[in-house]
N, C-alpha and C positions, 0 to 999 in steps of 0.2 A: 231471794235469802242471801246473806253475806257467807262467804266462804270462810269456814272455821279452820281450816288446816292452811300452815303457812308454804308457801310455794319456794322452791330453790330460787336462790336469787337470780340466776341466768334465766330461768322460765319466766319468772316475774317480769324482768326487764324485757324480754322479748314479747311478752304480752302486752305490757304497757305500750311498748313501741308500736305494736300491731294496731291497736286500739286508737292510737294517737294519728297513724298513718291513715288508717280507713276514716277516721272523723275528719281530718284535714282534707281527703280526698272527696269525701261526702259533702263538705262545705263548697268545694271548688266545682263539683259537677251537680249538685243538688239534684238527686234522684226522686222520682215521683214528685217533682216541684215542692218538695219539703224546704221549708225556709231554714237559713242558717242556725236560728236560734234552737229549733228541735234537734237539728243534727248535733249541735255542740252539747246540749244537754244530755242527749242520749249517749254521746261519746263518756261524758261525766259520770252518768248513770250506771254504766257498764262496768267503770272503774270502782264505783262504791259497792256495787252488788257483788263483783269478784273480790272484793276485800283488797284490791291494788292499792287503794288510798284509804287511810283512816278517815271516817266522817268529821273527826273532830278536827284532823289536820285541814280538811277541805272546808270547813266552817271558819276555821280560823284564817285561812289564806282570803276568804270572801271578806271577812271582817278587817284585816287589814288593808284590804284596798277599798275601803269605805269612801274615800276622797274621789276615786275614778267613778263610781255609781252615782255619786250624788252630783258630780260635775255634769255628767251626762244628763241626769235628770234636770237640772237647772238651766243648763244650756239649751236643752229643747223648749221648755216650759218658757224660758225668757224670751227666745225667739218668737215664741207663739203669741205672748203678750205684747210685744213690740209691733208684731204686724196686726194685732187686733186694733192698734191705735192709728193704723195707716200710714206708719212712718215710711215703710218699704215703698208703697204706692207714691207717696210724696217725693221720696228721693230719686226714684224712677223718672217721675214728670220733672223734676228739676234737672236730671241729667240729659232729658229730651231739649228742654228749653235752652239751656247752655250750650248745646250743640249748635245752635243757629241755624237749625234746618240742614245741617251737614250729616249725611250717613257716616261716614268716616269717624266725624268727631263723636256721634253718638256711640259709635263702636268703642272708642277709646274711653268714653265716659262710662261705659257698661264694665270696662274692665277696672276702672279706678273704683266704681261703686262695689264691685264684687270681692275686690281687694278689702276695701274698708269693713265690708261685714264679715268677711273671713277673719280677719283680723280683731275685731270685737267679739262677734257672736259664734265662730268657728265656721268651717268650710261646710258642714252640714246643713247650717242656716242658709248659706248661700246658695244651695241646691235645691233645698226644700222651699225657700221662701222667694227668692229673687227670680228662678226659672219661670214661675206662672206669670210673675208680674212683668218681666221682660217680654214673655211671649205674648201676653195682652196687648203692650205697648208697641210692639213692632209690626204686628199683625193690623192694629188699628191705623198705625202710620203708613201701611201697605209697602213695608219692607220686606226682604227676603228673612224669614226667620232663623234659618240654621246656623249661619254665622255668629248671630247673637247668643243663640242657645248653647252653642260649642263654647263660646266665651264664658258663659256662666258656669258650666262644669269643669272646665280648666282651671279658671282662676279660683274656683273653691280650693282646690288642692295646691295650686302653685304659690297662693298668698297664705297659705295655712301654717307657716312658721315664722310668721311676722312678730308674733307674741306667744308665750306659753299657751294663752287660752284659744289660740287661733285653730286648734285641732286637739281633740280628745286623745290622739295618740301621743302628743306632746307630754299630757297630763300622766299617761300610762309610764312614759319613760322617766320623766322628772320626778315622779313619785318614787322610783327607786333610787336614781342617781343624785337626786337633791342639787342640782345645778343652780347658782343663783342666776338672778335676773341678768347682772351685767355679762356673765360668761355667755348666757344664752344669747342675748343680743349681739355681743362681739362675734360670735361664731357663725349666727344663721341671719342676721338682719341684712348685711350686705349681699350674701348670696340669695336671701329672698328677693332683693330688687333687682340683682341681676337676672334671675330666671323670669321673673315678671316681665322685664322688658324685653327678653327674648320672646317669651310667650305673646307677647303684644305684636311684635316686630314679625315673626312668622305667620301669625294669624293675619295681619295686614296684608302680607304678600298672598298667602294662600287663598284670601277672600278679595282680593283687589278689584276682580270684576264685579262682584256682588255688592260692593260698597261705594260704588260710584253713583253720582248724584245727589239731589236734595229731596227732603220731605216737606210736605207742608205743616208748618208748626201751628196753623190754627186748627188741626185734627185734635190737638191736644186738649182742648177747651171741653170737649165732649168725650175724649177717651179717657180720662183720669179725673179723680177727685183729689184735692190736695190733702184733705184729712177730714175724717168722718166726725170728730168731736173735738173742737178747738182745745178745750181746758183739758181733757184727757191726754191729746198730742202733746201740749207743751209738758205736762205732768210727766208724760213717758219719757221726753227728750231729757229732762233735767233728772230724771232716775238713770237713765241709761248712761248719761255723762258721769254721774256719780260711780256707776259701777264699773266703767272704763278707769276711772282714776283708781279706784278700789283694787281692781285687778292688777294695775301696775304696782301700787304699793304692797299689795299682798305677794306679788311675785318678787318683788325686792326683798321681802321680809321672810320669803319662803312659808308663808301662812296658807293654809288650805284654800285652794280658789274655790271648792265647791260650795263653801261657807259663804262666799262673797256673792256667788251666782245664786244661791236659794236666798240670801237677803234681798238681791235685787227682785227676784221673783215675788217675796212677800209683799214688797213695796208696790210692785205693779199690780200685783192681784188685789190688794186693797183699794189702789186707785180705780182698776176696773170694775170691782164691785160696787164701788162708792157712786162711780157715773153710769154703772150699768151696761159696760161694754163689752163683759165677757162673764161666762160663769165657770165654776170651777170644773164642770162637766165638759162645757166647750174646749176649756184649755187642755183637760184630760186627752181629749180626742186626738190632739195633735203631738202627744208624746208617743214615740214608737217603743212601746213597752217591751217586745221582743228583743230589743237590743240588750236589756240587761240580762236575759236567758243567755243570749250568745256570749256575752262577757263572761259570765258566772260560769258557764260550762268550759271557756277556753282557760279561763285561770285555773280551775281544778284539773283539766287535762294537762297544763303545763306544770302544775306543781308536782303531779304524779310523774311527769318524765323528769322533773329536776330531782325527785327522789332517787332516780335510777343513776344520776351522775352523767345521764346523756347530754343535758344541756351545757354542762362543765366541760364536756369532751369537745363539743360543737365550738365553745369559746375558745378552747385551746386551739382548734383547727383553724378558727378565723384570726387568731393572734399568731399562728405559724404561717399562715398565707400573706399575712400583712408584712411579714418579714421584721416584725417590732418596731416599726418606723411610722411617723404620722402620715405619711403619703400612703403607704399601704392600707394603714387603718381606714382613711377617708374612701379610699378607692375601692377597697374590698368589702368594706361596711355598706357604703352605697351600692354597689353592685348587688350584695347579697340581699339587702333590704328590697330593693327594687323588683328584683326577681322573685323573690318571696312573695310580696305584696300582690303580685300579676297571678300568682298562682292559687293563693289561700286566702287572700285578703289582707289589708294592712293592720286590722286589729290583732289576729292570732299572730300574725308575723312579728309585730312589735313585741308582744308578750314573750314570744320564743326568743328574739335577739336580746331583750332585756333580761331574761333569765340567763342566756349563755354569757352575756358580757359581764355579769357579776364574778365570774371566774378570772376575769381580766384585770381585776382591781391590783394587781402587782406590777402590771405594766408602767412603763414611763408615762407620766402626766400627759404630754401631748397625744402619744398613741392611744392613751384611754378616752382622753376628750375627743379625739379624733373619730373612733367608734362611736361614741355617743351621739355627737352631732351627725354622723353620718347615718344613724340608725333612725333618728328623727327626720333628716331630710330625705333619704330613701324611702321611708314609710309614707311621709306626707306628699311627696311629689312623685315617687314611682307608680303610683296606681293610674296615673294620666295615660298610661300605656294602654290599658285594657278596662273593659267595662265592669270586670269582676273585683278589681283591686281596692275600690274604696266604696264604703256606704253611701258617701255622698253622689257617686255616679250612679250607684244602684237607684236611689231615690230620684235621681235626674231622669233616669230611663222611664221609670212608672209615671213620672209627671207627663213625659212626652208622650207616652202610649195613651194616657187619659185624654190627650188632645189629637189622637190619631195620627201621631206622628212616629214612624218606627225608624229608628236608628240601630242597625244590627251590630253586632260585635265586630265584624269585618269593616264596617263603615267607620267605627270608632276608632279601630286600631289603624286605618289607612291615615287618619288626622294624628292618631297618637305617636305613631312611628316617626313622624316627619318632625315634631317637635319635642318630645319628651327625652329622648337620648341626648340631644343637643343641650337641653336644660340640666339634666343630670350631669354631663361632664363638665359644663361651665360652672355649676354651683358647686360641684365636688372639688374642683380645682381651685376655685375661690375660699372655700373652707380651708383647705390645706395650706394656701398663702396665708389665711390669717391665724393658722396655728404655729406659723414658724416665728 
């Protein structure tokens, strides 16, 4: 039952802060193997039961963020329907054929393919769909799997700020700060290309001994199918092309991207039902419904913390540490976002930082833009350091375990610590140069 007596302001603030800290700690450590959604919802539930946030305030917060919820739904459903058409299988087969039997060239093509999928369908789609396809491809081609699998998960996050739709984190930040498409591309497109190049170069050096030699291209004839149903395949390609164009137009016009995603879903679902390539139930199975509980719980939690003005104080602290200049904003913003994502996951960290940075609206334009770009950059790329930082990485690990491949947190960290700090430093420096 709700508490019917008002708590003193200090006691209320301390209690909200404690619940928030314990919730974030629970998300990081996952006691009793509880999933992140249940922990986030439990934290939000405690706030509501204790009367620390008004139910109407919580409901209003969720309704205001409808674009984020529907974008997640559209993105996951769209990816599932595109996969049902066999497009990803076909693209992987083409990547192998275009490599001409060269293992190194195939490795390069996997990076390019992962970048394209992340750019159009988000980093989660790359981890969820490309990983099993690449695993099947390289094992049948008798190639070492781990270098290619690591390429899938790293490029998923590394390429996730090519466009606003490339990562749901981008939508969370842009929903609040309303950056136009040109500003987004001006600040993040070149840094994106820089870090993708670094990622590929370091991985080529790291796995150079395993990428030597050639494979038998003839194995592809039995290893893959180009597509399952030619008419639906062509229909899907046409719809997806229209969705990409609509994404760009909607970003330029600052139109809700969730509506574009759901419109694409509707068109693909009509085709799938028409040619009997998928059912609503089958598509629904590919949607990670728990993510909505996780996001809802985090939004309510952060809203309660906002009401205590703690996020505003955090924003002022970041502004103070930055020295009020663009260089400090980019460096402090990138470091803070990267560290936070590896402690509590990039979704809650992006929500916290977005809330905190609203108090920095009075800062100089370049400083404010530096913080916004750094929040997107650090929250998107920072998770490449550990396995808990990104939902895409968590999905990647689950896919590997189903195939009896174990990659421990230490194994992942050994790879991440080599490439991620270099990418973060180079990308942050590039963003700062673009702000000048």
